[in-house]
C-alpha positions as CSV (number, residue, x, y, z in Angstrom):
1,M,-0.8,111.8,4.2
2,R,-3.6,114.1,2.2
3,N,-6.4,115.3,4.6
4,I,-9.8,115.3,3.0
5,A,-13.1,116.9,3.4
6,I,-16.7,115.9,2.2
7,V,-19.4,118.4,2.6
8,D,-23.1,116.9,1.4
9,D,-26.4,117.0,2.7
10,N,-27.1,113.2,1.8
11,Q,-26.0,111.3,4.8
12,H,-26.0,107.7,3.1
13,F,-23.5,109.6,0.5
14,L,-21.4,111.1,3.7
15,D,-21.1,107.4,4.8
16,A,-20.2,105.7,1.7
17,F,-17.7,108.3,1.1
18,E,-15.9,107.8,4.5
19,L,-15.6,104.1,4.0
20,L,-13.8,104.7,0.6
21,V,-11.5,107.2,1.8
22,G,-10.8,104.9,4.6
23,M,-9.8,102.4,2.0
24,I,-6.9,104.7,0.6
25,P,-3.6,104.7,2.1
26,D,-2.0,108.1,2.5
27,A,-5.5,109.9,3.0
28,K,-7.8,110.6,5.8
29,L,-11.0,112.3,6.1
30,L,-10.9,115.0,8.5
31,I,-14.4,116.7,8.1
32,K,-17.7,114.8,7.0
33,A,-20.1,117.7,7.1
34,S,-23.7,117.7,5.9
35,S,-23.7,121.6,5.3
36,G,-21.6,124.2,4.1
37,R,-22.1,126.1,7.5
38,E,-21.2,123.2,9.7
39,F,-18.1,123.0,7.4
40,L,-17.2,126.4,8.0
41,D,-17.6,126.4,11.6
42,N,-15.0,123.0,11.8
43,K,-11.6,124.2,13.1
44,N,-9.9,121.8,11.2
45,Y,-10.7,123.2,7.4
46,N,-7.3,124.8,8.0
47,E,-5.4,121.3,8.0
48,L,-7.0,120.1,4.9
49,D,-5.5,119.4,1.5
50,I,-9.0,118.6,-0.5
51,A,-12.6,119.3,0.0
52,F,-15.3,117.5,-2.0
53,I,-18.1,119.5,-2.0
54,D,-21.7,118.6,-3.5
55,L,-23.3,121.5,-5.4
56,N,-26.9,121.2,-4.2
57,M,-27.1,121.7,-0.5
58,P,-29.8,123.8,1.2
59,V,-28.7,127.2,2.9
60,M,-25.6,127.3,1.2
61,D,-24.8,125.5,-1.9
62,G,-21.5,124.2,-3.0
63,I,-20.9,127.3,-5.7
64,E,-21.1,129.8,-2.8
65,L,-18.7,127.6,-0.2
66,T,-16.4,127.2,-3.0
67,R,-16.1,130.7,-3.6
68,L,-15.7,131.4,0.1
69,I,-13.3,128.8,0.5
70,I,-11.1,129.9,-2.5
71,K,-11.6,133.5,-1.5
72,N,-10.1,132.9,1.9
73,Y,-8.4,129.5,1.8
74,L,-6.1,129.7,-1.5
75,K,-4.4,126.3,-0.7
76,L,-7.3,124.3,-0.4
77,K,-8.5,122.0,-3.4
78,V,-12.0,122.2,-4.0
79,I,-13.5,119.2,-6.2
80,A,-17.2,120.3,-6.8
81,I,-19.4,117.2,-7.1
82,S,-23.2,116.6,-8.4
83,S,-25.7,114.2,-9.6
84,T,-26.3,116.9,-12.7
85,T,-23.2,118.0,-14.2
86,N,-22.5,119.4,-17.5
87,D,-20.2,122.0,-19.3
88,F,-21.6,125.4,-18.3
89,L,-21.3,124.2,-14.5
90,K,-17.9,123.2,-15.2
91,E,-16.4,125.8,-16.8
92,L,-18.3,128.3,-13.9
93,L,-16.8,126.2,-11.1
94,K,-13.2,126.2,-12.9
95,S,-13.7,130.4,-13.3
96,I,-14.3,130.6,-9.4
97,G,-11.2,128.2,-8.6
98,A,-12.4,124.9,-8.3
99,F,-10.3,122.4,-9.2
100,D,-13.1,119.9,-11.1
101,L,-16.7,119.3,-11.2
102,V,-17.2,115.5,-10.8
103,D,-20.9,113.6,-11.2
104,K,-21.2,111.6,-8.1
105,D,-22.2,108.4,-10.0
106,E,-18.3,108.5,-11.1
107,L,-17.1,108.3,-7.4
108,D,-15.9,104.9,-7.0
109,L,-12.5,104.0,-5.0
110,K,-10.3,104.3,-8.0
111,R,-11.5,107.9,-9.2
112,I,-11.5,109.1,-5.7
113,R,-7.9,108.0,-5.2
114,E,-7.2,109.6,-8.6
115,L,-8.7,113.0,-7.7
116,I,-6.8,113.0,-4.1
117,F,-3.7,112.4,-5.5
118,K,-3.8,114.3,-9.0
């Protein structure tokens, strides 16, 4: 079983992501957070295998949250997600330890399953 987190400030995206993960055998959404602070305040993060993190959020953006996660929880696979992706952002995120940067428009059931079990 892969334990998943999604962090995004868009409630509609969070709900859609939760529905898709619910359709994947051997995957369980443990944390659905609308901010980096809410994610960090959740005590279940130690049980996570993968976190999908939006880059563009108020207060603490996805890059800052990714840095904190990688620094403190090395076993957690971070997949950054955004509506805007480019090679510079992808390289920056990989240099701080993120597994990948994926365009939100690509996150259908097949792609999410692929990223979870890759």
